[in-house]
C-alpha positions as a Markdown table, in Angstrom:
| # | Residue | x | y | z |
|---|---|---|---|---|
| 1 | Met | 13.2 | 14.9 | -24.1 |
| 2 | Leu | 13.8 | 11.8 | -22.0 |
| 3 | Arg | 18.0 | 12.0 | -22.4 |
| 4 | Thr | 18.2 | 14.8 | -20.6 |
| 5 | Pro | 18.3 | 15.1 | -16.2 |
| 6 | Ala | 14.7 | 15.9 | -16.3 |
| 7 | Gly | 13.9 | 13.1 | -18.6 |
| 8 | Glu | 15.9 | 10.1 | -16.2 |
| 9 | Thr | 13.7 | 11.0 | -13.8 |
| 10 | Arg | 10.5 | 10.8 | -15.9 |
| 11 | Leu | 11.8 | 7.3 | -17.1 |
| 12 | Asn | 12.2 | 6.3 | -13.8 |
| 13 | Ile | 8.5 | 7.5 | -13.0 |
| 14 | Leu | 7.4 | 5.6 | -15.8 |
| 15 | Glu | 9.9 | 2.7 | -14.3 |
| 16 | Trp | 8.3 | 2.9 | -11.1 |
| 17 | Leu | 4.9 | 2.5 | -12.3 |
| 18 | Lys | 4.9 | -0.9 | -14.0 |
| 19 | Asp | 4.9 | -2.7 | -10.8 |
| 20 | Pro | 3.3 | 0.5 | -8.6 |
| 21 | Ala | 2.6 | -1.8 | -5.5 |
| 22 | Thr | 6.3 | -2.8 | -4.9 |
| 23 | His | 7.1 | 0.7 | -5.7 |
| 24 | Phe | 4.8 | 2.7 | -3.4 |
| 25 | Pro | 2.7 | 2.2 | -0.4 |
| 26 | Pro | -0.9 | 1.7 | -0.8 |
| 27 | Gln | -3.0 | 4.4 | -1.8 |
| 28 | Arg | -5.6 | 5.9 | 0.4 |
| 29 | His | -8.4 | 4.1 | -1.9 |
| 30 | Gly | -6.5 | 1.5 | -0.8 |
| 31 | Thr | -4.2 | -0.1 | -3.4 |
| 32 | Thr | -1.8 | 1.3 | -6.3 |
| 33 | Glu | -3.6 | -0.7 | -9.0 |
| 34 | Gly | -6.1 | 2.4 | -9.1 |
| 35 | Gly | -2.7 | 4.8 | -9.8 |
| 36 | Val | -0.9 | 6.5 | -8.0 |
| 37 | Thr | -0.7 | 10.3 | -6.2 |
| 38 | Ala | 1.6 | 12.9 | -6.9 |
| 39 | Asp | 1.9 | 13.4 | -3.5 |
| 40 | Ala | 3.6 | 9.1 | -3.7 |
| 41 | Val | 5.9 | 9.8 | -6.6 |
| 42 | Ala | 6.9 | 12.8 | -5.3 |
| 43 | Ala | 8.2 | 11.1 | -1.9 |
| 44 | Lys | 9.8 | 8.7 | -3.7 |
| 45 | Leu | 11.8 | 11.2 | -5.9 |
| 46 | Gly | 12.6 | 13.0 | -2.5 |
| 47 | Val | 11.1 | 16.5 | -3.6 |
| 48 | Pro | 8.6 | 18.7 | -3.7 |
| 49 | Arg | 5.3 | 17.9 | -4.7 |
| 50 | Pro | 4.7 | 21.0 | -7.8 |
| 51 | Val | 8.0 | 19.3 | -9.1 |
| 52 | Ala | 6.3 | 15.7 | -9.1 |
| 53 | Asp | 3.3 | 17.5 | -10.7 |
| 54 | Thr | 5.5 | 19.2 | -13.4 |
| 55 | His | 6.6 | 16.1 | -14.6 |
| 56 | Leu | 3.5 | 13.4 | -14.4 |
| 57 | Arg | 1.2 | 16.3 | -16.4 |
| 58 | Leu | 4.0 | 16.4 | -18.8 |
| 59 | Leu | 4.4 | 12.4 | -19.1 |
| 60 | Thr | -0.3 | 12.4 | -19.4 |
| 61 | Ala | -0.1 | 15.3 | -22.1 |
| 62 | Leu | 2.4 | 13.3 | -24.2 |
| 63 | Gly | -0.1 | 10.3 | -23.7 |
| 64 | Leu | 2.5 | 8.2 | -21.7 |
| 65 | Leu | 0.1 | 8.1 | -18.3 |
| 66 | Arg | -3.6 | 8.3 | -17.8 |
| 67 | Ser | -5.3 | 9.8 | -14.9 |
| 68 | Arg | -7.8 | 10.7 | -13.2 |
| 69 | Lys | -9.5 | 11.9 | -10.6 |
| 70 | Val | -10.9 | 11.1 | -7.5 |
| 71 | Arg | -12.3 | 14.4 | -5.1 |
| 72 | Trp | -9.3 | 16.1 | -4.6 |
| 73 | Arg | -7.0 | 13.9 | -5.7 |
| 74 | Thr | -5.4 | 13.0 | -9.0 |
| 75 | Tyr | -4.0 | 9.3 | -9.3 |
| 76 | Tyr | -1.9 | 8.3 | -12.2 |
| 77 | Trp | -1.4 | 5.3 | -14.4 |
| 78 | Arg | 0.8 | 4.0 | -17.0 |
| 79 | Asp | -0.9 | 3.8 | -20.8 |
| 80 | Glu | 0.6 | 0.4 | -21.8 |
| 81 | Val | -0.4 | 1.0 | -25.5 |
| 82 | Arg | 0.7 | 4.0 | -26.4 |
| 83 | Ile | 4.2 | 3.5 | -24.7 |
| 84 | Ala | 3.9 | 0.8 | -27.1 |
| 85 | Glu | 3.0 | 2.7 | -30.1 |
| 86 | Val | 6.0 | 5.3 | -29.0 |
| 87 | Ala | 8.0 | 2.5 | -28.5 |
| 88 | Arg | 7.6 | 1.2 | -32.2 |
| 89 | Met | 7.8 | 4.8 | -33.6 |
| 90 | Phe | 11.7 | 4.3 | -31.7 |
| 91 | Glu | 12.3 | 1.3 | -32.8 |
| 92 | Lys | 11.6 | 2.4 | -36.9 |
| 93 | Gly | 14.1 | 4.9 | -36.2 |
| 94 | Trp | 11.2 | 8.2 | -35.8 |
């Protein structure tokens, strides 16, 4: 899943969300610490929002991202514990 061209995009999203303040402008709630929106990710990728939504939903479904809704916007951030678990599985040859 992460070795396809779409996978490269998802890896980029995960990398950017390691340090969102460096890669994204402040969000509507004032900071990137509470996550970033699909609009911000779409702008960074240079794709329409539905494309970014698809990537973000998949990463969330895999447990690599967490999300929360604030009014009509959804904010996404990395789930560092889950990412570490997945990394350990790959290190063990899974």
